[in-house]
Each structure stands twice: as structure tokens, then as C-alpha cells.
DRENVOVO-407676 format. One record per residue: residue in three letters; x, y, z of N, C-alpha, C, O in turn. Coordinates in steps of 0.05 Angstrom, whole numbers, plus 5000, padded with zeros to 4 digits. Layout:
REM residues N
alaXYZXYZXYZXYZ...
END
This chain:
REM residues 156
met260791442748262591252737264291392715263191522697ala266891362717268691492698268891322673268891072674thr269091452650269291322625272191352615273291572615arg273391132608276191132598276091182568274391062554ile277791352559277991402530280491262520282691302530his280091092499282390942488284491132479283891332464gly286991082486289191252477289991462496291991602492leu288391512517288991722537289691602564288891722585glu290991382565291591252590294291342601295391202618gly295391562592297891662602300191502591300491472567asp301791392609304191252601303790952600305690802601arg301290852597300790572596299290502570297890672559arg299490252562298290172537296789912540297789732554phe294489892529292889642530293889462508293689532484ala294889232515295989042495295488762505296288682527glu294188602489293688322495292488272522293388092537gly290588442530289188402555290588502579289488482601ala292888622577294388722600295489002594296289062572leu295589162615296789432612299789402614300789282633gln301189512595304089492596305289772597304289952583pro307389812613308590072614310090142588310889962574arg310290392582311790482559314390602568314590702590arg316390582551318990692558320190842534319490812511leu322191002541323591162521325790992508327390862523asn325890982482327990852467329191062448327791162430leu331691132452332891362438332891312408332291492393arg333591072399333591022370330791052358330491162337arg328790942372326090972363325191262362323991352342leu325991422382325291702383326591852360325392032348leu329091782353330391922331328991862304328692032287val328191612300326791532276323991672275323291782254val322591672297319991792298320292102294318692222280gly322292222306322792502302323492582274322492782264ala325092412260325692462232323192442215322692602197ala321592232220318992202205317192432211315892532192leu317092522235315492752242316293002227314593142216ala318893052225319893282210319093272181318293472169val319293032169318493002141315493042137314693192119val313892922154310992942151309993232156308493332140ala310993352177310093622184310993822163309594002156thr313493792153314493972132312893942106312194142094ala312393702098310793662074307993782077306993922059ala306693732100304093842105304094152105302394272092asp306094272118306294562119306894682091305794892084leu308594552076309294662049306794652031306294842017ile305394432031302994412015300894622024299794762007leu300494632050298494832060299395112055297695282049ala301895172056302895442051302295522022301495752017met302695342003302095401975299095451971298295631957val297495281984294595311981293695571994292095721981leu294595632018293795882031294696132016293296322014arg297196122006298296351991296496411967295996641961ser295696201954293996241930291096311938289996501927ala289896161956287096201964286596471977284596601973leu288496561994288196812009289597041995289597272006gln290796991972292197191956294197351973294297591973val295897191986298097312002300197411982300997261963pro301097661985303097771966305597601964306497491984ala306697571940309097411936311497521951313397371957gly311497771958313697891973313797832002315597912016phe311797682012311697612041313497372045312697142042ser315997422052318097212053317696992074318496762069pro316397042097315996812116314296592105314296372116leu312796632083311096422072312296292048310996142033thr314896342043316296212021317095922029317295872053ala317495752010318195472015320695442033320595292052pro322895582027325295542044324795622073325695492092ser323295842077322795942104320895742119321395672142val318795662106316895472118318295212125317895102147ala319795102106321094842111323194862133323194692151ser324795062133326895082154325695122182326595002201met323695292184322495342210320895102220320895042244thr319594952202318094722210319994502219319494372239ile322194462205324094252213325294332240325494152258ala325994582244327094662270325094622292325794522314gly322594682287320494642307320094352314319594282338met320194172294319793892299322093762314321793582330ile324593862308326893772323326493852353327093702371gly325694102357325194192384322994032398323293962421ala320893982384318693822396319593542404318893442425thr321193422386322193152392324093162416323992982433ala325793362417327693392440326093422466326793302487val324093592466322493642490321093382498320993322522phe319893242479318592992485320592792498319892662518gly322992772487324992592497325792662526326092492543trp326092922530326893022557324592952577325192862599ile322193012569319892962587319692662593319092582616ala320092502573319892212577321992102597321591902609arg324192252600326292162619325692252647326592132666val324192472650323892592677320992562688320592622712arg319092482672316292472682315192192680315792042661pro313592112699312391842697310191822676309691612665asp308992052669306892062648307692262627306592492627pro309592192610310692402592308692502571308892732562arg306892332562305092412540303192632549302692822535ala301992602573300092802583301593062587300493282581thr303993052598305493292603306293422576306093672573phe306993262557307693362530305393512517305793722505val302993402520300693532508300293812520299894002505arg300593832546300294102559302494292549301894522543ile304894202548307094372540306794452510307294682503ala306094262494305794312465303494522460303794692443leu301294502474299194692471299994972480299295172467ala301494982501302495242510304495352490304495592484ala306195182479308195272459306795362434307695552421leu304595242426303095322403302095612406302495782389val300895672429299895942434302296142434302096352423leu304496062447306796242448307996282420309196492414ser307796082402308896102375307496312358308496402338trp305096382367303596592352304596872358304097052343val305996902381306897172389308697302368308197532360pro310797162358312397282338310897362312311397562300asp308997192305307297252281305797512286305597672268leu304697542309303097782315304998022316304198242308val307397992326309398212326310098292298310298532292val310398092280310998152252308598312240309098502225trp306198232247303798372236303698662246303198842231val304198702272303998972284306299152273305799382267thr308699042271310999202263311299222233312599412223gly310299022218310599022189313499002181314399112161val315098852196317898822192318598702165320698762153phe316898532154317298412128315698562107313398642113pro316798612084315298742063312798572056312898322057ala310698692048308298562039306898402062305398222057thr307298492087305898362110302998442109302298672108thr301298232109298398282110297198102131298397912141gly294698162138293297992157292997712147293097522163thr292497682121292197402110294797252111294797012115gly296997392107299597262109300197162138301096942142ile299497332157299897262185297997032193298796842207leu295497042184293596832189294596562177294296352190ser295796582154296996342141299196222158299295982162leu300996402168303196302185302096172210303095962218met300096292222298996182247297695912242297795742259thr296495882219295295632212297395412208296895182216leu299695482197301795292194302795192221303594962224his302795372241303595292268301695082279302594892292val299195122274297194922284297594652271297394452284val298094652245298494402231300994262241300994012246ala303194402244305694282255305294182283306193962290ala303794332300303294242327301593982327301993802343ala299593972309297893742307299593492299299093272309cys301393532280303093312272304893222295305092982300ala306093412309307793342332306293192353307192992364leu303993302360302393172381301492892374301892702389ser300492862350299392602342301592392338301392162347ile303792472325305892272319307492202344307991972349leu308392412359309892352383308292212405309292032418tyr305792282408303992162427303691862421303791692438arg303191802396302691532387305191352385305191122393phe307291472374309591302367312191372383314191232379gly312091572399314491662413315691472433318091472438leu313991312446314891122466314490842456312690772441ala316290662466316090382459314890222482315390292505ala313390022476312289842496314589672507316389592492glu314489612533316689442544316189162538317788992546
END
């Protein structure tokens, strides 16, 4: 006997005793995307400050500065929202597909960080600095997955 997990029903939602299909609403997606960018950026900025201090990342490591973290997080969340919107238009089950794509994108997002570590292209590059960047990617991906999965589609 299969067990259903609440919240993982794909593109359907349990509401008032009936399953209702979910649909893409562009205005809703723009609002959710903007909120996502704000939440993920705030979380990444706070975590970057904590990690820089706790792991003693050198101040000269520019990818972990506030302007760099904020701009890259905002760009990433805009991209995540755009991908979610595109998937919602072309797939019958956009949330499950988005989860798979987002997890693959998370792993791929670590490649540039590892290249920076290997090449030392930025001054003061250290393993702890790279680990901090990779952690920020996980936090941003978690924000995108949870917020877009939950709020990205409107009930019909």
C-alpha cells in the first residue's frame, strides 16, 4: 500500500475535500519571485557574515562580500523563478520537474566555486571561503525550492 505524503501530490492540491488543479498566474509568480529574492538574499547575507566570522575567511576574499553575495543571489532567484514559470507552462507536473532541475542546478552551481578554489583566481581564496560560498548556494536553493513549490502556482 502506497503512502501519500502531504504536499507532494505534484500539480494538485487538497482543498475542502477535493483535489483541485493548480495553474500558473503570472502576476502571482512575479510577486512570489520578488519575495523569494528578498528572503533568499537576506538569508544569504546573514549567513555570509556569520560564516566569514566563524570560519575566519580572509576579508580580501571578494566573493563573500555583501555586494557580491546580494547580486548573485538576486540573479539566481530571478533565474529560478523564470525556470519555474517556464516549466509551469510546458509540464503537467511543474513542481516535481522543478525540484529535479533545481537539485541538478545546485550541484552545477558548485563547479565555479571549485574552479575558483583550484585556480585561486581571487586573492585570499581559502577552503573555508569556498565552503562558505557553497553553503550559500544550498540556502538559496532551499529558499527557491520551498517558496516556489509552495506559493508558485495558484489554485483554480
